[in-house]
MINU-462321 format. One record per atom (N, C-alpha, C): x, y, z; residue in one letter. Coordinates in steps of 0.05 Angstrom, whole numbers, padded with zeros to 5 digits, always signed. Atoms other than C-alpha are relative to their C-alpha. Example, Ala and Ser with C-alpha at 12.3 -4.5 7.8 and 13.67 -1.06 7.14 Angstrom:
BEGIN
+00018-00024+00000A
+00246-00090+00156A
+00018+00024+00000A
-00016-00024-00001S
+00273-00021+00143S
-00015+00022+00014S
***
This chain:
BEGIN
+00010+00025-00011M
+01793+00570-00048M
-00009+00006+00029M
+00012-00006-00026D
+01748+00575+00012D
+00006-00023+00018D
-00008+00021-00019T
+01777+00537+00069T
-00019-00002+00023T
+00020+00000-00022G
+01720+00556+00117G
+00010+00012+00026G
-00012-00014-00023T
+01764+00597+00164T
-00003+00030-00004T
+00003-00030+00001E
+01756+00671+00182E
+00026+00012+00011E
-00024-00013-00010P
+01814+00719+00192P
-00004+00011+00029P
+00002-00009-00028M
+01829+00737+00266M
+00008+00029+00001M
-00005-00029-00002G
+01823+00810+00277G
+00007+00008+00028G
-00006-00011-00027A
+01834+00855+00336A
-00021-00008+00020A
+00021+00009-00018G
+01767+00837+00364G
+00004-00028+00010G
-00006+00027-00009G
+01791+00767+00367G
+00018-00001+00024G
-00018-00001-00023H
+01846+00785+00415H
-00015+00007+00025H
+00015-00009-00023H
+01798+00822+00463H
-00019-00022+00008H
+00020+00020-00007G
+01748+00767+00457G
+00013-00024+00013G
-00014+00023-00012S
+01801+00715+00477S
+00009+00006+00028S
-00008-00006-00028G
+01813+00752+00544G
+00029+00005+00004G
-00028-00007-00002D
+01883+00780+00533D
+00004+00020+00024D
-00002-00017-00024P
+01906+00812+00602P
+00018+00024-00004P
-00019-00022+00004V
+01954+00863+00572V
-00015+00027+00002V
+00014-00025-00001G
+01901+00918+00564G
-00008+00009+00028G
+00006-00008-00028P
+01874+00919+00637P
+00025+00006+00016P
-00025-00005-00015A
+01946+00916+00663A
+00011+00028-00006A
-00010-00026+00008L
+01965+00977+00623L
-00018+00022+00013L
+00018-00019-00012L
+01903+01014+00648L
+00005+00003+00030L
-00006-00001-00029W
+01919+00995+00721W
+00026+00015+00005W
-00025-00014-00003L
+01990+01018+00712L
-00002+00030-00004L
+00004-00029+00006Q
+01968+01084+00682Q
-00014+00014+00023Q
+00015-00012-00023D
+01919+01096+00740D
+00019+00002+00024D
-00019-00001-00023T
+01973+01079+00791T
+00020+00022-00002T
-00020-00022+00005V
+02024+01126+00760V
-00013+00027+00004V
+00014-00025-00003T
+01972+01181+00758T
-00005+00007+00029T
+00005-00004-00028M
+01953+01172+00831M
+00025+00007+00015M
-00026-00006-00013V
+02026+01170+00853V
+00009+00028-00006V
-00008-00027+00008T
+02040+01233+00813T
-00016+00021+00015T
+00017-00019-00014L
+01981+01269+00844L
+00007+00001+00030L
-00008+00000-00028Q
+02001+01247+00914Q
+00027+00014+00004Q
-00027-00013-00002A
+02073+01269+00902A
-00003+00030-00003A
+00005-00029+00003R
+02049+01337+00878R
-00012+00011+00025R
+00013-00009-00024Q
+02004+01343+00938Q
+00020+00002+00024Q
-00020+00000-00022R
+02061+01325+00986R
+00020+00023-00004R
-00019-00022+00005V
+02108+01374+00952V
-00013+00027+00006V
+00015-00025-00006L
+02055+01429+00956L
-00003+00004+00030L
+00002-00002-00029Q
+02043+01414+01029Q
+00027+00007+00013Q
-00027-00006-00011G
+02118+01414+01044G
+00008+00029-00006G
-00007-00028+00006A
+02127+01480+01008A
-00016+00020+00017A
+00016-00017-00018L
+02069+01511+01047L
+00010-00001+00028L
-00011+00002-00027L
+02098+01484+01112L
+00026+00016+00003L
-00025-00015-00001L
+02167+01513+01096L
-00005+00030+00000L
+00007-00029+00001C
+02136+01580+01078C
-00011+00009+00027C
+00012-00007-00026A
+02096+01580+01143A
+00022+00002+00021A
-00022+00000-00020L
+02158+01562+01184L
+00019+00024-00004L
-00016-00023+00005G
+02199+01615+01149G
-00013+00026+00009G
+00014-00024-00009L
+02146+01667+01161L
+00000+00003+00030L
+00000-00001-00029L
+02141+01648+01234L
+00028+00007+00011L
-00027-00006-00009L
+02217+01650+01241L
+00007+00029-00003L
-00006-00028+00004W
+02223+01719+01211W
-00017+00017+00018W
+00017-00015-00019T
+02165+01743+01253T
+00012-00001+00028T
-00012+00003-00026A
+02198+01716+01316A
+00025+00017+00002A
-00024-00017-00001I
+02264+01750+01298I
-00007+00029+00001I
+00008-00028+00000F
+02229+01815+01284F
-00011+00009+00028F
+00010-00007-00026L
+02192+01813+01350L
+00022+00002+00021L
-00022-00002-00019Y
+02256+01799+01389Y
+00017+00025-00005Y
-00015-00024+00006G
+02293+01854+01353G
-00014+00025+00009G
+00015-00023-00009S
+02237+01903+01367S
+00000+00003+00030S
-00001-00001-00029F
+02236+01884+01440F
+00028+00009+00009F
-00027-00008-00009Y
+02312+01890+01446Y
+00005+00029-00005Y
-00005-00028+00006Y
+02313+01957+01412Y
-00015+00019+00018Y
+00016-00018-00017S
+02257+01986+01455S
+00007-00003+00029S
-00005+00004-00028Y
+02278+01955+01521Y
+00029+00006+00008Y
-00028-00004-00007M
+02354+01960+01519M
+00008+00029-00006M
-00010-00027+00005P
+02381+02031+01528P
+00028-00001-00013P
-00027-00002+00011L
+02446+02056+01498L
+00021-00008+00021L
-00019+00010-00020A
+02503+02018+01532A
+00023+00020+00004A
-00023-00018-00002T
+02560+02067+01518T
-00003+00023-00019T
+00002-00024+00016Y
+02561+02138+01493Y
+00025+00016+00006Y
-00024-00016-00003S
+02623+02180+01481S
-00002+00024-00019S
+00000-00025+00016T
+02632+02250+01455T
+00025+00016+00006T
-00024-00017-00006P
+02693+02295+01447P
-00007+00025+00015P
+00003-00024-00016V
+02702+02353+01494V
+00020+00020-00010V
-00017-00021+00011H
+02728+02417+01464H
-00001+00024+00020H
-00002-00021-00020Y
+02752+02468+01515Y
+00005+00027-00013Y
-00005-00028+00008Y
+02753+02543+01507Y
+00006+00016+00025Y
-00008-00017-00022Y
+02781+02598+01550Y
+00004+00028-00011Y
-00003-00028+00008R
+02789+02673+01549R
+00029+00005-00008R
-00026-00008+00009T
+02847+02705+01514T
+00004+00031+00000T
-00001-00029+00000D
+02833+02779+01526D
+00012+00011+00026D
-00012-00009-00025C
+02878+02787+01586C
+00030+00000-00003C
-00029-00002+00001D
+02951+02805+01598D
+00011-00020+00020D
-00010+00021-00018S
+02982+02743+01626S
+00025-00012-00013S
-00024+00013+00010S
+03046+02705+01619S
-00006-00024-00018S
+00005+00022+00019A
+03055+02649+01569A
-00009-00025+00014A
+00008+00024-00014S
+03044+02595+01622S
-00027+00001+00013S
+00026-00004-00013L
+02978+02622+01649L
-00021+00006-00021L
+00023-00006+00016L
+02909+02623+01617L
-00016+00023+00012L
+00016-00022-00010C
+02861+02681+01623C
-00024-00010+00017C
+00023+00012-00015S
+02805+02635+01650S
+00004-00030+00001S
+00000+00029-00001F
+02791+02563+01667F
-00009-00012-00026F
+00010+00013+00025P
+02784+02517+01607P
-00028-00011+00005P
+00028+00007-00003T
+02709+02505+01597T
-00010-00012-00026T
+00011+00012+00024A
+02670+02461+01549A
-00030-00005+00005A
+00029+00005+00000N
+02595+02455+01533N
-00006-00025-00017N
+00004+00026+00013V
+02575+02383+01516V
-00030-00005-00002V
+00028+00007+00003S
+02508+02362+01487S
-00004-00029+00008S
+00008+00027-00008L
+02474+02301+01517L
-00023-00011-00016L
+00021+00009+00019L
+02428+02289+01457L
+00013-00013-00024L
-00009+00014+00024R
+02438+02240+01401R
-00014+00012-00024R
+00010-00013+00025N
+02429+02273+01333N
-00016+00025+00006N
+00013-00025-00008G
+02406+02335+01370G
-00029-00002+00009G
+00028+00002-00007K
+02337+02306+01389K
-00006-00023+00019K
+00006+00024-00017N
+02341+02238+01425N
+00017+00001+00025N
-00014+00001-00026Q
+02359+02230+01498Q
+00021-00022+00000Q
-00021+00020-00002V
+02424+02194+01510V
-00005-00019+00023V
+00004+00016-00024M
+02405+02169+01580M
-00030-00006+00003M
+00028+00009-00004T
+02341+02130+01596T
-00008+00005+00029T
+00010-00005-00027Y
+02298+02147+01656Y
+00002-00024+00017Y
-00002+00021-00019G
+02312+02105+01717G
+00024-00018-00003G
-00023+00016+00004Q
+02375+02073+01689Q
+00025+00013+00011Q
-00025-00012-00011P
+02440+02084+01729P
+00022+00001-00021P
-00022-00004+00019Y
+02499+02110+01689Y
+00026+00009+00015Y
-00027-00009-00010R
+02573+02120+01702R
+00011+00020-00021R
-00010-00022+00018I
+02599+02186+01673I
+00029+00006+00008I
-00029-00005-00005S
+02674+02197+01667S
+00012+00017-00022S
-00014-00018+00019L
+02721+02246+01633L
+00029-00010-00003L
-00027+00010+00006E
+02784+02222+01599E
+00017+00023-00012E
-00018-00022+00009L
+02841+02274+01592L
+00025-00012-00010L
-00026+00008+00012E
+02900+02263+01546E
+00019+00024+00005E
-00018-00021-00009M
+02956+02303+01579M
+00029-00007-00005M
-00029+00006+00005P
+03029+02309+01559P
+00015+00000+00027P
-00017+00000-00024E
+03083+02294+01610E
+00020+00023-00002E
-00016-00025+00001S
+03108+02365+01606S
+00007+00009+00028S
-00007-00011-00027P
+03143+02401+01663P
-00022+00016+00012P
+00021-00016-00011A
+03083+02447+01670A
-00022-00018+00013A
+00019+00018-00012N
+03035+02389+01682N
+00011-00015+00024N
-00012+00013-00023Q
+03084+02354+01728Q
+00002+00019+00024Q
-00001-00020-00022E
+03091+02418+01769E
-00028+00009+00008E
+00027-00009-00006L
+03016+02429+01767L
-00011-00014+00025L
+00011+00014-00023G
+03000+02376+01818G
-00030-00006-00003G
+00029+00006+00001M
+02926+02366+01836M
-00016+00024-00011M
+00019-00020+00010F
+02871+02404+01800F
-00028-00011+00001F
+00028+00007-00002M
+02795+02403+01801M
-00013+00000-00027M
+00017+00002+00024V
+02747+02381+01747V
-00029+00001+00009V
+00027-00003-00008K
+02675+02404+01754K
-00019-00003-00024K
+00019+00005+00022M
+02613+02384+01714M
-00028+00009+00010M
+00027-00010-00005F
+02544+02418+01712F
-00018-00012-00022F
+00021+00009+00019C
+02483+02384+01679C
-00023+00019+00002C
+00022-00019+00001Y
+02428+02430+01657Y
-00023-00011-00018Y
+00024+00009+00014S
+02357+02420+01631S
-00006+00018-00024S
+00008-00016+00023G
+02320+02449+01571G
-00007+00029+00008G
+00006-00027-00009Q
+02299+02509+01613Q
+00024+00015+00010Q
-00024-00013-00009G
+02371+02525+01630G
+00006-00003+00030G
-00005+00004-00029Q
+02366+02503+01703Q
+00020-00022+00004Q
-00020+00020-00007T
+02422+02464+01735T
-00014-00024+00013T
+00012+00024-00011V
+02399+02393+01748V
+00017-00012+00021V
-00019+00011-00020T
+02460+02366+01784T
+00028+00009-00007T
-00028-00008+00005S
+02534+02380+01791S
+00018-00019+00015S
-00020+00018-00013S
+02597+02342+01811S
+00027+00012-00004S
-00028-00010+00001A
+02670+02361+01825A
+00018-00022+00010A
-00020+00021-00007R
+02729+02313+01827R
+00028+00012-00005R
-00028-00008+00003S
+02804+02322+01835S
+00016-00022-00013S
-00017+00019+00014T
+02858+02289+01794T
+00028+00012-00004T
-00028-00008+00006M
+02932+02293+01774M
+00014-00021-00017M
-00016+00020+00015L
+02985+02260+01731L
+00012-00021+00019L
-00013+00021-00015R
+03014+02195+01755R
+00030+00006+00003R
-00028-00007-00006Y
+03083+02202+01786Y
+00018-00021-00014Y
-00021+00017+00012R
+03143+02175+01748R
+00027+00013+00007R
-00026-00010-00008S
+03213+02182+01773S
+00017+00007-00024S
-00017-00008+00022G
+03269+02212+01731G
+00013-00024-00013G
-00013+00024+00012L
+03304+02144+01723L
-00020-00015-00017L
+00019+00014+00015L
+03240+02112+01700L
-00007+00015-00026L
+00005-00016+00024Q
+03227+02168+01651Q
+00023-00004-00020Q
-00023+00003+00017T
+03298+02161+01624T
+00001-00028-00014T
+00000+00027+00011L
+03293+02086+01615L
-00023-00004-00021L
+00022+00002+00019G
+03225+02092+01582G
+00006+00015-00026G
-00007-00015+00025T
+03251+02144+01533T
+00020-00015-00016T
-00020+00016+00015L
+03312+02101+01515L
-00013-00024-00013L
+00013+00024+00011F
+03268+02040+01504F
-00019+00006-00023F
+00020-00007+00020L
+03215+02075+01463L
+00011+00021-00020L
-00010-00021+00017I
+03261+02122+01425I
-00005-00006-00030I
+00006+00005+00028P
+03251+02086+01358P
-00029+00008-00007P
+00028-00006+00005F
+03176+02094+01364F
-00005+00031+00002F
+00002-00029-00002F
+03184+02166+01386F
+00010+00013-00026F
-00011-00011+00025L
+03227+02180+01325L
-00019-00005-00024L
+00019+00006+00022A
+03176+02145+01280A
-00026+00014+00002A
+00025-00015-00004G
+03118+02185+01309G
-00024-00017+00007G
+00022+00017-00007T
+03078+02125+01330T
-00006+00000+00030T
+00004-00002-00029A
+03085+02139+01405A
+00006+00028+00010A
-00003-00027-00011D
+03081+02202+01448D
+00005-00003+00030D
-00003-00001-00029Q
+03102+02220+01518Q
-00024+00014+00012Q
+00025-00010-00010K
+03033+02228+01547K
-00012-00020+00020K
+00015+00017-00019Q
+02986+02200+01600Q
-00030+00005-00005Q
+00029-00001+00001L
+02911+02185+01598L
-00010+00001+00029L
+00010-00004-00027V
+02879+02212+01661V
-00031-00002-00001V
+00030+00003-00001E
+02808+02187+01675E
-00011+00010+00026E
+00013-00012-00023V
+02764+02226+01722V
-00029-00010+00001V
+00027+00009-00003E
+02700+02193+01747E
-00017+00022+00013E
+00016-00022-00010L
+02649+02248+01754L
-00026-00009+00014L
+00024+00012-00013F
+02586+02207+01770F
+00003-00030-00001F
-00002+00029-00001S
+02586+02135+01793S
-00027-00013-00006S
+00027+00010+00006E
+02509+02124+01790E
-00018+00023-00005E
+00017-00023+00007Y
+02475+02180+01754Y
-00027-00011-00012Y
+00026+00007+00010R
+02400+02173+01743R
-00014+00025-00011R
+00014-00022+00013E
+02361+02216+01695E
-00026+00006+00014E
+00025-00009-00011D
+02304+02257+01723D
-00021+00003-00022D
+00020+00000+00021S
+02240+02246+01683S
-00014+00027-00002S
+00013-00026+00001Y
+02212+02315+01702Y
+00019+00022-00011Y
-00019-00020+00011A
+02276+02353+01684A
+00023-00015-00012A
-00022+00015+00012P
+02318+02312+01636P
+00023+00019-00009P
-00023-00016+00008S
+02388+02336+01621S
+00004-00001-00030S
-00005-00002+00029I
+02402+02360+01551I
+00029+00008-00006I
-00028-00008+00004G
+02474+02384+01561G
+00015+00002+00026G
-00017-00001-00023A
+02532+02391+01609A
+00023+00020-00005A
-00023-00018+00002I
+02586+02443+01623I
+00022-00012+00017I
-00023+00012-00014I
+02655+02415+01642I
+00021+00022+00002I
-00020-00021-00005E
+02706+02461+01673E
+00023-00012+00015E
-00024+00008-00014I
+02778+02448+01692I
+00010+00025+00015I
-00006-00023-00017Q
+02795+02494+01750Q
+00030+00003+00004Q
-00029-00005-00001S
+02867+02508+01733S
+00007+00016-00025S
-00008-00017+00022Q
+02899+02561+01690Q
+00027-00009-00012Q
-00026+00009+00010R
+02964+02522+01679R
-00001-00027-00012R
+00002+00027+00011V
+02937+02456+01655V
+00004+00000-00030V
-00005+00004+00029Q
+02958+02430+01587Q
-00013-00026-00008Q
+00016+00023+00009I
+02913+02382+01549I
+00003-00004-00030I
+00001+00007+00028Y
+02919+02346+01484Y
-00029-00002-00010Y
+00028+00004+00008S
+02847+02323+01479S
-00015-00010+00025S
+00017+00010-00022A
+02788+02302+01523A
-00025-00013-00013A
+00024+00014+00009N
+02729+02255+01516N
-00017-00006+00024N
+00020+00007-00021L
+02666+02245+01557L
-00013-00027-00006L
+00011+00027+00003Y
+02643+02173+01567Y
-00023-00004+00019Y
+00024+00007-00016I
+02575+02150+01592I
-00005-00030-00003I
+00003+00029+00000H
+02569+02077+01610H
-00025-00007+00017H
+00024+00009-00014A
+02503+02044+01629A
+00007-00023+00018A
-00005+00022-00019H
+02505+02000+01691H
-00025-00017+00001H
+00024+00017+00003F
+02457+01943+01674F
-00003-00019+00024F
+00007+00020-00020T
+02422+01897+01724T
-00024-00015-00010T
+00023+00016+00007G
+02371+01841+01718G
+00000-00010-00028G
+00003+00010+00027I
+02346+01824+01649I
+00018+00015-00019I
-00018-00015+00017R
+02385+01880+01617R
+00029-00009+00002R
-00027+00011-00004Y
+02449+01852+01646Y
+00003-00026-00016Y
-00001+00026+00015F
+02433+01783+01616F
+00000+00006-00030F
+00002-00006+00029L
+02414+01813+01548L
+00026+00012-00011L
-00024-00014+00010Y
+02477+01856+01544Y
+00024-00018+00001Y
-00024+00016-00003N
+02528+01806+01570N
-00001-00027-00014N
+00003+00025+00014F
+02500+01744+01537F
-00019+00004-00024F
+00018-00007+00022P
+02472+01769+01471P
-00009-00024-00017P
+00007+00023+00017T
+02475+01703+01432T
-00020-00018+00014T
+00018+00018-00015L
+02442+01661+01486L
-00027+00013+00003L
+00025-00014-00004S
+02389+01713+01499S
-00015+00002-00027S
+00013-00001+00026A
+02375+01720+01424A
-00012-00027-00007A
+00010+00027+00006V
+02367+01644+01415V
-00025-00006+00017V
+00023+00005-00018M
+02321+01640+01476M
-00024+00017-00008M
+00022-00018+00007G
+02280+01700+01455G
-00014-00008-00026G
+00011+00008+00026V
+02271+01677+01383V
-00015-00026+00003V
+00013+00026-00004A
+02254+01606+01405A
-00027+00004+00015A
+00025-00005-00015S
+02202+01632+01455S
-00021+00012-00018S
+00019-00012+00019N
+02170+01676+01402N
-00010-00020-00020N
+00008+00019+00020L
+02170+01620+01352L
-00019-00021+00011L
+00019+00019-00013S
+02137+01572+01401S
-00027+00012+00004S
+00026-00013-00005F
+02084+01622+01419F
-00016+00004-00026F
+00014-00003+00026L
+02068+01637+01346L
-00009-00026-00011L
+00008+00027+00010S
+02067+01563+01329S
-00025-00010+00014S
+00024+00008-00015V
+02016+01550+01385V
-00024+00015-00010V
+00022-00016+00010L
+01973+01607+01360L
-00009-00010-00028L
+00007+00011+00026L
+01976+01580+01289L
-00013-00027+00001L
+00012+00026-00003L
+01960+01510+01312L
-00029+00002+00010L
+00027-00004-00010F
+01899+01534+01351F
-00018+00011-00021F
+00017-00011+00022S
+01875+01574+01291S
-00007-00022-00020S
+00006+00021+00019Y
+01882+01513+01246Y
-00020-00020+00012Y
+00019+00018-00013L
+01846+01468+01296L
-00028+00012+00001L
+00026-00013+00000R
+01790+01519+01302R
-00012+00000-00027R
+00010+00001+00027L
+01784+01521+01227L
-00010-00028-00007L
+00008+00027+00005I
+01782+01445+01223I
-00026-00008+00015I
+00023+00007-00016W
+01732+01437+01280W
-00025+00016-00010W
+00023-00015+00009G
+01688+01491+01250G
-00014-00013-00023G
+00014+00014+00022R
+01674+01446+01190R
-00018-00022+00010R
+00016+00022-00011F
+01647+01390+01234F
-00019+00009+00021F
+00017-00009-00022I
+01615+01430+01289I
-00014+00025-00010I
+00016-00022+00008N
+01558+01476+01271N
-00006+00018+00025N
+00005-00017-00023P
+01556+01536+01318P
-00029+00003+00007P
+00029-00003-00005Q
+01480+01542+01310Q
-00010-00024+00016Q
+00008+00023-00015K
+01472+01471+01335K
+00009+00001+00029K
-00011-00003-00028V
+01516+01485+01395V
-00017+00020+00015V
+00017-00020-00013R
+01474+01547+01411R
-00027-00013+00007R
+00026+00013-00006D
+01410+01506+01405D
+00002-00019+00023D
-00003+00019-00023R
+01437+01453+01452R
+00002+00015+00026R
-00003-00016-00024I
+01457+01506+01502I
-00027+00012+00009I
+00027-00010-00006N
+01388+01538+01498N
-00018-00022+00011N
+00016+00022-00009L
+01356+01470+01506L
+00007-00008+00029L
-00008+00006-00028H
+01397+01455+01569H
-00010+00022+00019H
+00009-00021-00017Q
+01379+01523+01597Q
-00030-00002+00004Q
+00029+00003-00003R
+01305+01511+01583R
-00007-00023+00019R
+00005+00023-00018L
+01308+01442+01616L
+00007+00007+00029L
-00007-00008-00027A
+01343+01472+01676A
-00022+00018+00012A
+00022-00017-00009G
+01289+01526+01680G
-00025-00015+00006G
+00024+00016-00005S
+01233+01475+01674S
+00003-00017+00026S
-00005+00015-00024D
+01265+01433+01729D
-00004+00017+00025D
+00003-00018-00022E
+01268+01493+01774E
-00030+00007+00005E
+00029-00006-00003S
+01194+01510+01760S
-00015-00024+00012S
+00013+00023-00011E
+01174+01438+01774E
+00006-00003+00030E
-00007+00001-00029D
+01212+01439+01840D
-00016+00021+00015D
+00015-00021-00014T
+01177+01504+01858T
-00029-00009+00003T
+00028+00009-00001E
+01108+01474+01841E
-00003-00022+00021E
+00002+00021-00020H
+01123+01412+01883H
+00002+00011+00028H
-00002-00012-00026L
+01144+01455+01941L
-00025+00014+00007L
+00025-00014-00006Q
+01081+01497+01935Q
-00022-00020+00007Q
+00020+00020-00006D
+01038+01434+01932D
+00004-00012+00028D
-00006+00011-00026Y
+01073+01406+01993Y
-00009+00019+00022Y
+00009-00020-00020Q
+01061+01471+02031Q
-00030+00001+00002Q
+00030+00000-00001D
+00987+01470+02010D
-00010-00025+00014D
+00009+00025-00013D
+00980+01397+02032D
+00005+00002+00030D
-00005-00003-00028T
+01013+01413+02098T
-00020+00019+00013T
+00020-00018-00011T
+00967+01472+02109T
-00028-00013+00001T
+00025+00014-00001G
+00906+01429+02091G
-00001-00020+00022G
-00001+00020-00022I
+00928+01375+02139I
-00003+00014+00027I
+00002-00015-00025E
+00937+01426+02194E
-00028+00010+00004E
+00028-00010-00003N
+00868+01457+02180N
-00019-00023+00007N
+00018+00023-00005S
+00835+01388+02178S
+00004-00011+00028S
-00006+00010-00028S
+00870+01367+02243S
-00012+00019+00020S
+00012-00019-00019S
+00847+01432+02277S
-00030-00003+00000S
+00029+00004+00001D
+00776+01421+02252D
-00008-00025+00014D
+00007+00026-00014A
+00777+01349+02277A
+00002+00004+00030A
-00002-00005-00029L
+00802+01372+02345L
-00023+00016+00010L
+00022-00017-00008L
+00748+01426+02348L
-00026-00017+00001L
+00024+00016+00000E
+00694+01376+02329E
+00001-00020+00023E
-00002+00018-00022A
+00720+01326+02380A
-00006+00014+00027A
+00005-00015-00025H
+00719+01380+02433H
-00030+00006+00003H
+00029-00005-00001Q
+00647+01398+02414Q
-00015-00025+00008Q
+00014+00025-00006I
+00626+01325+02417I
+00004-00007+00030I
-00006+00006-00029T
+00661+01317+02485T
-00017+00018+00018T
+00016-00018-00016S
+00627+01379+02512S
-00030-00007-00001S
+00028+00008+00003T
+00559+01355+02485T
-00006-00024+00018T
+00004+00023-00017H
+00568+01288+02520H
+00000+00007+00029H
-00002-00008-00028L
+00588+01322+02584L
-00026+00015+00008L
+00025-00014-00007N
+00526+01368+02581N
-00023-00020+00003N
+00021+00021-00003Q
+00481+01307+02569Q
+00002-00015+00026Q
-00004+00014-00025K
+00512+01271+02627K
-00009+00018+00024K
+00007-00019-00022E
+00503+01333+02671E
-00030+00002+00002E
+00029-00002-00001E
+00429+01340+02651E
-00013-00025+00012E
+00011+00025-00011S
+00417+01266+02666S
+00004-00002+00029S
-00006+00001-00029I
+00450+01273+02733I
-00019+00019+00015I
+00017-00020-00012L
+00410+01336+02748L
-00029-00011+00001L
+00027+00012+00000K
+00345+01301+02728K
-00003-00021+00021K
+00001+00021-00021A
+00362+01242+02772A
-00001+00012+00028A
+00000-00014-00026D
+00378+01288+02830D
-00026+00014+00005D
+00026-00014-00003G
+00314+01328+02817G
-00022-00019+00008G
+00021+00020-00008G
+00271+01265+02821G
+00002-00008+00029G
-00004+00007-00028E
+00301+01244+02886E
-00009+00023+00019E
+00007-00022-00017M
+00292+01314+02913M
-00030+00004+00001M
+00030-00002+00000D
+00218+01314+02892D
-00012-00021+00019D
+00010+00020-00018I
+00207+01249+02929I
+00004+00008+00029I
-00006-00009-00027R
+00242+01275+02991R
-00018+00024+00008R
+00017-00023-00006H
+00202+01340+02985H
-00028-00008+00006H
+00028+00010-00006G
+00137+01302+02982G
-00002-00012+00027G
+00000+00012-00027R
+00154+01262+03043R
+00001+00021+00021R
-00003-00021-00020F
+00174+01323+03081F
-00025+00017+00002F
+00025-00016+00000Q
+00112+01361+03059Q
-00023-00014+00015Q
+00021+00016-00015S
+00068+01305+03085S
+00004+00002+00030S
-00006-00003-00028E
+00103+01308+03151E
-00008+00027+00010E
+00007-00028-00008I
+00093+01383+03153I
-00030+00003+00003I
+00030-00001-00001D
+00019+01375+03138D
-00010-00013+00026D
+00009+00013-00025E
+00012+01327+03196E
+00007+00017+00024E
-00007-00017-00022E
+00048+01373+03242E
-00019+00024+00001E
+00018-00023+00000E
+00003+01431+03220E
-00028-00008+00011E
+00026+00009-00011I
-00059+01390+03235I
+00002-00002+00030I
-00003+00002-00028I
-00032+01374+03303I
+00002+00027+00013I
-00003-00027-00012A
-00013+01446+03313A
-00026+00015+00001A
+00026-00013+00000E
-00082+01471+03294E
-00018-00010+00024E
+00015+00011-00023E
-00111+01424+03345E
+00009+00011+00026E
-00010-00010-00026E
-00066+01449+03399E
+00002+00030+00000E
-00004-00029+00001G
-00066+01521+03375G
-00019+00015+00017G
+00019-00014-00016E
-00127+01539+03412E
+00009+00003+00029E
-00009+00000-00028N
-00094+01523+03479N
+00026+00014+00003N
-00027-00011-00004M
-00024+01551+03467M
+00000+00030-00001M
+00001-00029+00000G
-00042+01623+03450G
+00022+00013-00015G
-00020-00017+00013M
+00011+01674+03435M
+00027-00015-00003M
-00026+00014+00002S
+00067+01624+03447S
+00002-00018-00025S
-00001+00017+00023L
+00048+01586+03385L
+00012+00014-00025L
-00010-00014+00024D
+00070+01641+03336D
+00030-00006-00006D
-00028+00007+00007P
+00146+01629+03342P
+00002-00028-00011P
-00002+00027+00011E
+00133+01555+03331E
-00009-00001-00029E
+00010-00001+00028L
+00092+01570+03269L
+00021+00012-00018L
-00022-00012+00017E
+00147+01616+03243E
+00023-00020-00004E
-00021+00020+00004G
+00199+01562+03256G
-00008-00022-00018G
+00009+00021+00018S
+00155+01512+03221S
-00001+00010-00029S
-00001-00011+00028S
+00148+01559+03161S
+00028+00001-00011S
-00028+00000+00009E
+00223+01568+03158E
+00009-00028-00007E
-00008+00028+00006T
+00230+01493+03162T
-00013-00009-00026T
+00014+00008+00025A
+00180+01486+03106A
+00014+00012-00024A
-00015-00013+00022K
+00220+01533+03063K
+00027-00013-00005K
-00027+00011+00003Q
+00284+01494+03073Q
+00003-00019-00023Q
-00004+00017+00023P
+00272+01442+03018P
+00005+00014-00026P
-00006-00014+00025D
+00275+01496+02965D
+00030+00004-00004D
-00030-00004+00003G
+00350+01506+02979G
+00015-00025-00005G
-00015+00026+00004I
+00366+01433+02975I
+00007-00004-00029I
-00009+00005+00028P
+00364+01428+02899P
+00023+00017-00009P
-00022-00017+00007S
+00409+01488+02892S
+00026-00010+00010S
-00025+00010-00011R
+00461+01458+02938R
+00008-00026-00015R
-00007+00024+00014L
+00456+01392+02904L
+00009+00005-00028L
-00008-00007+00027T
+00460+01424+02836T
+00029+00010-00001T
-00028-00010-00002G
+00523+01462+02857G
+00019-00022+00004G
-00018+00022-00005T
+00552+01398+02883T
+00004-00017-00025T
-00003+00016+00026S
+00537+01361+02818S
+00017+00015-00020S
-00016-00015+00018T
+00566+01418+02779T
+00030-00001+00006T
-00028+00002-00007C
+00630+01416+02818C
+00012-00028-00007C
-00009+00027+00007V
+00634+01341+02808V
+00006-00003-00030V
-00003+00002+00029I
+00625+01347+02733I
+00025+00015-00009I
-00023-00015+00008S
+00677+01402+02727S
+00026-00014+00008S
***
């Protein structure tokens, strides 16, 4: 029976806008992103821990290398074995020669025990029994010779020593008190005598010591054993490093770690900045600035040259103008002088004409009277001729006068 309805399928759910599908997709994407971020953080944390561990071990290695290379050996001790001659006829209490020992001052037969420039305290420790022979011995001398690789004596020292005095009563009381230990063999009747041979010995870099000869200058001395001790006397940084090793180690490692961290940070920043800053562009900008600076300098030079040229042109034009003005002034002065001379010349011509007419009248009168005067008329004629010549000098005097006036 057809009811006219269609079955609702899966497409019907999607078509009706069911929100379950998108929510699942969003949740899946969120979980994926969180997982990726967590992995990235874990990876970054692991890399950071590895980097810090590497830096820490590097800092420790650097401090250890510095300490090993900078700090010399603080204490060195070596046993001293004495020998003496036995080929002599002597009593049981006397030795045939002084006890002598040859001690090496090299570690492992090749390394120097003492560092150049470092002061050292060298002492000899003698283990001597409290025997009647040593008590009767009194003071005796201990001498030490240091020699180089060529067999030459570098330095020497001699010191005196003796057993410490103990009275008979004190010895008796000590024996009674320690008798159980003496019987058990854990204690002995002996004294440790320390002899300081060098208080501040410094190694010579040109002739380092490789060994020493120690001699006890007594044939009656009795010794259990002997040891040579070398103690370094530190000052400055070495004193701090030796007496405060923990504090110095912490400070040294922290300093190295800080320095390495700064270097690593700068390297990382340089790597990061290198991605955003192109070195070629920086070079181009620098070259551009240099070119602009060069062009500015050339423009300044050109402006200065133009200014100098303009100044020279102005000076030349001003000199030309002054010369032209001087020429015009001199031309005007010459014209004025010529006009004055012409005016003076005209006046002189008029005066000369008047004077000439007067002379002519006088000559006529003189000719009329010349017949009667005779020889006496000649001086008068000569005076008249001189007088007639006088107007020729007038223009010259006047000209000179005018010239002086113009000047």
